[in-house]
C-alpha positions in Angstrom: 163.5 113.1 93.0 160.2 114.9 93.4 157.6 113.9 90.8 154.1 112.7 90.1 153.2 109.6 91.9 151.3 108.0 89.1 150.5 104.3 88.9 150.3 103.9 92.6 146.6 103.2 92.5 143.8 104.4 94.8 144.8 102.4 97.8 146.3 104.5 100.6 150.0 104.1 100.9 151.4 102.8 104.2 153.0 106.2 105.0 152.3 109.6 103.5 153.5 113.1 104.6 151.7 116.3 103.6 153.8 119.5 103.5 154.0 122.9 102.0 156.6 123.8 99.4 157.6 127.2 98.0 158.1 126.6 94.3 159.0 129.8 92.5 156.8 132.5 94.0 153.8 130.8 95.6 153.5 127.8 97.9 151.6 124.6 97.2 150.7 121.6 99.2 152.3 118.3 98.4 151.8 114.7 99.6 154.8 112.4 99.6 154.8 108.6 99.6 157.6 107.9 102.2 158.3 104.4 100.9 158.5 105.3 97.2 160.0 108.8 97.7 157.5 110.3 95.2 155.6 113.5 95.8 152.6 115.0 94.0 151.3 118.6 94.0 147.8 118.6 95.4 146.9 122.3 94.9 148.7 123.5 91.7 147.3 126.9 92.2 148.7 130.5 91.9 147.5 131.2 95.4 149.4 130.8 98.6 148.4 127.3 100.0 149.9 126.4 103.3 149.7 124.6 106.7 148.2 121.2 105.7 146.7 119.0 108.4 145.1 115.6 108.1 141.7 114.6 109.4 141.9 111.8 112.1 140.8 109.2 109.5 143.4 110.3 106.9 140.8 111.0 104.2 140.7 114.9 104.2 143.3 117.7 104.5 142.5 121.1 105.9 144.7 124.0 104.8 145.0 127.7 104.5 144.7 129.4 101.1 144.2 133.0 99.9 142.8 131.8 96.5 139.6 133.7 97.1 141.4 136.9 97.9 141.7 136.5 101.7 143.3 133.8 103.9 140.6 131.2 104.5 140.4 127.6 105.6 139.7 125.0 102.9 139.2 121.3 102.8 140.2 118.8 100.1 140.4 115.1 99.9 143.7 113.3 100.0 144.1 113.4 96.2 143.6 117.2 96.0 140.1 116.9 94.6 136.8 118.3 96.0 138.3 121.6 97.3 135.9 123.7 99.2 136.1 126.7 101.4 135.0 126.4 105.0 135.3 130.0 106.3 133.2 133.0 105.2 136.0 135.0 103.4 135.5 138.0 105.7 138.7 138.0 107.7 142.1 136.3 108.1 141.8 132.6 109.1 144.9 130.5 109.5 146.5 127.4 111.1 143.7 124.8 111.0 143.6 121.8 113.3 141.1 119.0 113.7 138.9 117.9 116.6 139.6 114.4 117.8 136.4 113.1 116.3 137.1 114.7 112.9 133.8 116.5 112.9 135.2 120.0 113.3 138.1 122.2 112.2 139.5 124.8 114.6 141.6 127.8 113.5 142.8 131.2 114.3 140.9 134.4 113.4 143.9 136.8 113.2 141.8 139.8 112.2 140.1 139.6 115.6 143.3 139.6 117.6 146.0 137.2 118.9 144.6 134.0 120.4 141.1 134.2 118.9 140.1 130.7 117.9 137.0 129.5 116.1 135.6 126.1 115.3 133.4 125.1 112.4 131.7 121.8 111.4 133.2 120.1 108.3 130.0 120.8 106.4 130.6 124.5 106.9 127.9 125.0 109.5 128.0 126.3 113.1 131.1 128.5 113.1 131.6 129.7 116.7 134.3 131.3 118.7 135.9 128.9 121.3 138.8 130.9 122.7 140.2 134.4 123.0 138.5 137.8 123.1 137.5 137.3 126.7 136.5 133.7 126.4 138.3 131.1 128.5 140.8 129.1 126.4 140.0 125.4 125.7 142.7 122.8 125.8 145.6 125.1 126.0 148.9 123.6 127.2 151.8 125.7 128.3 155.3 124.0 128.2 157.6 125.5 130.9 160.8 124.2 129.3 163.5 123.3 131.8 166.3 124.5 129.5 166.0 127.9 127.6 167.5 126.2 124.4 165.0 123.3 124.5 161.5 123.7 123.2 159.1 122.3 120.7 158.5 119.1 122.8 156.3 116.5 121.0 155.1 113.3 122.6 155.3 110.0 120.7 151.9 108.4 119.9 152.2 106.0 122.8 153.2 108.9 125.2 156.4 107.2 126.3 158.9 109.4 124.6 159.4 113.1 123.8 161.1 114.5 120.8 162.4 118.1 120.9 164.6 120.6 119.2 167.6 121.9 121.1 170.5 124.1 120.2 173.6 122.6 121.9 177.3 122.8 121.1 176.8 125.3 118.3 174.2 123.3 116.3 170.5 122.4 116.3 169.5 118.8 116.8 166.5 116.6 117.5 166.7 115.0 120.9 164.8 112.1 122.5 163.9 111.7 126.1 161.5 109.5 128.1 158.2 111.0 129.2 159.7 112.2 132.5 162.2 114.2 130.4 165.1 112.1 131.6 167.5 109.9 129.7 168.0 112.4 126.9 169.9 111.4 123.8 170.8 113.1 120.5 168.9 111.5 117.6 170.2 113.6 114.7 171.9 117.0 114.2 169.8 119.3 111.9 172.5 121.9 111.3 173.2 125.5 112.3 169.8 126.8 111.0 166.6 126.4 112.9 164.5 123.5 111.7 160.8 122.8 111.8 159.4 121.0 114.9 159.8 117.3 114.3 156.6 115.2 113.9 156.1 111.6 114.8 154.9 108.9 112.4 151.7 107.2 113.5 153.6 104.1 114.6 156.1 106.1 116.7 159.1 104.6 114.8 160.1 107.7 112.7 160.2 111.5 112.8 159.8 113.8 109.9 161.5 117.2 110.0 162.7 120.0 107.8 166.4 121.0 107.9 169.0 123.2 106.2 171.7 120.6 106.9 172.6 120.3 103.2 172.1 123.9 102.3 168.4 124.0 101.4 165.2 123.5 103.3 164.5 119.9 102.6 162.3 117.2 104.2 163.9 114.2 106.0 162.8 111.2 108.0 164.8 109.6 110.8 164.3 106.4 112.7 164.9 105.9 116.4 168.4 104.7 115.8 169.5 108.1 114.6 171.9 109.0 111.8 172.0 105.4 110.5 168.3 105.6 109.6 168.3 109.2 108.3 166.8 109.6 104.8 166.3 112.7 102.7 163.0 112.8 101.0 163.0 116.0 98.8 165.6 117.1 96.3 163.7 120.0 94.6 165.8 123.0 95.9 162.5 124.6 97.1 161.6 125.8 100.5 159.8 123.0 102.2 158.0 123.3 105.5 155.2 122.1 107.9 155.3 118.3 107.4 152.3 116.3 108.7 152.0 112.5 108.7 148.8 110.9 107.4 147.2 109.1 110.3 147.1 105.3 110.0 144.1 104.0 108.1 
């Protein structure tokens, strides 16, 4: 059952997943210890806090929040402390992601149009537009899916496998193929409702996903041997979404 993960200590757990959860009216960001099955609310704020994403070293979380009146990008440490706003509170900034070296956060500026992307240093300096608005896009990948019902393809950390969602035989499921998109096999059925894009664990042995398979939007993990390794992580009857594994320390 979801609860405060007290007494775990300050050492980083082997596996953590950050996610957003709609409790009552607003959403908050939680971090769940996969091994213990315990989750803690990092934000505990009346604002809408969403789309958490870990820094490459697993020490910081970037997220979107409207706690200052507008959607902005914020940073906090892995315990939910030291929250600070990165963006200037003059627009609509969403969907943060990290640069590979962890020195910058990139994000969308929706008030400037679709596809307008900015980057900013983690100390809040040097905010600059890097794509959209007439600028050439940087690092954009377009997936021309072979099958109309198959999309959301995500490579495993070692690049040898692909996980993807597909709607086949009347139900959604997570499928696995090799990197050439051959040798497909069904890993787990997620139900008749669309589920979040699956995300790989850092060691490539598990996938986290959100599914309505038991009636509510709950968080699950599944190993590479499929249903036999399926485990439900949340039991809070809330709307859970956007899982993100903490990178290995």
